[in-house]
Every structure is written in C-alpha cells, then in structure tokens.
KOLFI-890866 format. One line per 3 residues: number of its first residue (from 1); their letters; for each residue x, z, y of C-alpha. Coordinates in steps of 0.25 Angstrom, whole numbers, plus 5000, padded with zeros to 4 digits. Layout:
REM KOLFI-890866
NUM) A) X:Z:Y ~ ...
//
This chain:
REM KOLFI-890866
1) XXX) 4972:4984:4970 ~ 4958:4990:4970 ~ 4961:5001:4981
4) XXX) 4960:5001:4996 ~ 4973:5007:5003 ~ 4964:5019:5007
7) XXX) 4961:5022:4992 ~ 4976:5023:4990 ~ 4981:5030:5002
10) XXX) 4975:5042:5008 ~ 4980:5040:5021 ~ 4990:5048:5030
13) XXX) 4985:5061:5025 ~ 4989:5062:5011 ~ 4985:5077:5010
16) XXX) 4971:5075:5012 ~ 4968:5068:4998 ~ 4978:5063:4988
19) XXX) 4973:5051:4980 ~ 4977:5048:4966 ~ 4976:5036:4958
22) XXX) 4964:5042:4950 ~ 4956:5043:4963 ~ 4956:5028:4966
25) XXX) 4944:5021:4964 ~ 4946:5006:4962 ~ 4939:4997:4972
28) XXX) 4931:4985:4968 ~ 4940:4975:4975 ~ 4955:4973:4976
31) XXX) 4963:4977:4988 ~ 4975:4968:4991 ~ 4986:4971:5001
34) XXX) 4996:4961:5006 ~ 5008:4967:5013 ~ 5021:4960:5017
37) XXX) 5029:4973:5017 ~ 5026:4987:5011 ~ 5034:4999:5016
40) XXX) 5035:5011:5007 ~ 5047:5008:4997 ~ 5060:5015:4999
43) XXX) 5055:5029:5003 ~ 5063:5042:5001 ~ 5051:5049:4995
46) XXX) 5036:5045:4993 ~ 5030:5056:5002 ~ 5029:5048:5015
49) XXX) 5043:5045:5019 ~ 5045:5032:5026 ~ 5053:5021:5018
52) XXX) 5068:5020:5021 ~ 5070:5011:5033 ~ 5075:4999:5025
55) XXX) 5061:4999:5018 ~ 5053:4999:5030 ~ 5048:4985:5034
58) XXX) 5052:4981:5048 ~ 5041:4978:5058 ~ 5042:4963:5061
61) XXX) 5034:4951:5058 ~ 5032:4947:5044 ~ 5024:4937:5036
64) XXX) 5021:4936:5022 ~ 5012:4926:5014 ~ 5003:4928:5002
67) XXX) 4993:4920:4994 ~ 4980:4925:4988 ~ 4976:4917:4976
70) XXX) 4963:4920:4967 ~ 4966:4923:4952 ~ 4957:4922:4940
73) X) 4957:4933:4930
//
C-alpha cells in the first residue's frame, strides 16, 4: 500500500485528530508488511476492546517463510 502505518493510525490518542480516507496522501513508494499473525478479529466491539481470548495469538516461538519475486507489469 502507498501509506506508512503512521499515516493510517493516529497513535494512542484518537481524540487529538481523527484521520479519514480523504486525508491520506499516497507516498511515492510501496509499504509492505509481513506478519505471521495479526490480532484483532473476534472483538465484541470496534472501539478498543481486546479480542476474545481464543483469537489472541499465544506468546511462543513462531516461524514463517515468504518469497519475494519481481513482477513485470
């Protein structure tokens, strides 16, 4: 995506400024994030509640593999 994480998330204080999609300015590069796990599904609301326990990744050693291949457009 053409955005930094800081472009998409205002940080812990959401009351200071609220970003909207119309406020985003695309960067001239692509940001790629590789994650083995993502926490966030299975919440009881969308306003800061933690996910239900069964959806929180356990703290332990994990490995994952990825391959990056160039493509021609």
